[in-house]
N, C-alpha and C positions, 0 to 999 in steps of 0.2 A: 392136485387141482392146478390147472394151467393159469398163467397170469391173466388171460382173457376171462376165464371163469371167475377168478378172484375179483376182478373189476366189476363183473356182472353182479356178484354176490354183494359187494359194497354198494352198488347203485340201488339194488332192490332193498337192502336194509335201510338205506337212506330214505327211500320213498316210504317204507313201512314206518320209520321213525316219524316222518312228517305227518303221514296220514293218521297215525294213532296218538302222536304226542301233541299235535296242534290243539285238539279240543281241551286237553288238560291245561295247556298254557293259556288258551282263551278264557277258560273258567277262572284261572288265577288272575288274569289281567282285568276281566270284566265283572267278576263276582256274579251276582244274580242278574245283571243286565243282559237282556236279549236271550235269556235261558228258557226258551219256550220248549216244553217237552214234545218230542216227535209224536208220542201217542196221545197227546192232549189230555192225559189223565184217563183215557178210555180203558176199559177192562176187557179182557178176553172172555170167552164164554165160561171159563173156569173161575171168573170173578177176580182174577189177578191182573195187574197191569200188563199191557203188551210188552213194554220195554222198561218202564220206570222213569223217574224224573231226571236221571242223570244223562239220558240220551236226548240231546237238544238239537234244534235247528241251527243254533249258533255253532255247535260242534261240527255238524255236517258241513255247513257253509264254509267255516274257517278252514277245515281240513281240505276240502276240495280246492279252495283258492291257494293255500300254501303248497299243497302237494303238486298242483299243476305248475306253479312257479318253480318249485324245486325240480320237477321233471325237465323243464326247459333249461335249467341251469346245468344239468348233467347230460344234455344231448338228446333227450326224448321230447316228443311233442307235448304241447299243453293238453291235448286230448288224451294222451297216454296218462298224464298225471291225474286228470279228472277221473278217468275210468279206474285207474289204480286206487285212488282214494275211495271211490264209490264201492269197489269190490272189497277193499279192506274194511270199510265201515259196515258193509252188508254182513261180513263175517262177525264183526263186533255186535251188530244188532241181533244176529242169529244167536250168538252166545248169550246176550241179555235176555232174549225171548226164552231160551231154554232155562236160564237161571231163574227167571220169574216162575216158570212152570214147576221148578224144583223147590219153590218157596224161598229162594235166597233173595235178600234185599238188594236194592241198587248199590253198585260199587262194592259188593261183597266179592270175596276171593273164591275162585274155582279153578284150581291149578289145571292147566291144559285147556280147559274150556275157554279161559280168558285169552290164551295165546294162539291156539291152533287155527280157529276159523279166520281170524283177522290176518293171519300170515298166509294161509293156504288159498283162500278165495282169490286174491289177486294173482297168485302163482298159477292157479288153474286157468284164469282168464287169459293170462299172457304166456301160457305154456309154449304155444307154437310161435308167437311173435318174437319172443326172446330166445327161442330155441333152447329151452331149459332141458337139462338132463335130470334124471332122478337124483343123482349125486348133488348137483347144484341146488336143486329145490330142497333136498333134505338138509343141506348145509345151511341154507337161509332159515329154514324153520327152526333148526336146533339153535343157531346163534340168536335168532329173534326171541325164542323161548327163554333162553338163559339171560339174554340182554334185557328183556322186559322186566324180569324179576329183579335184576341188579339195579336197573335204572329207576324202577319204582321206589326202591329203598332210598336211593340218592335224592330223588325228587321229594320224597317225604321228609328227609332230613333238611332239605332246603326250604321246606314249608310250601312247596308248590303243589304237592299232592296232599289230600286230607288223610289218606291211609297209606301204610307202608307196602302196599301191593297193587 
């Protein structure tokens, strides 16, 4: 991998960390304040929640704000940060939707399903803009996959996450 690709991988991983980590930090800092569920407790036609109580407006808004600021810090536009956060969160919501259909409770672990959509959705959105190669995208996904598992353990030990995954 060239130095240019390495910098790109680091920038994308930074944005993924912000987009997906900010809601966890916001929950730790704010507790139950402003934790309004995105699905408002509504059920899908199968009688199960759309996303579950852990997906909140607070998480979405905080992620978009922090990721857009982070994007500006590393040389991307604020709009890129906003779209990156939205794409990553859309992947996370898709994962939650599928997990509810599988009968898994909110914040439960589903290896692969928890990491792949939230890392691949923004890569697909920015594929041409960032001139991504298959190798660069695969590198990001693999590092994010492993890093998310390791970081979740660390955040659990620091009492930032409620579960070690």
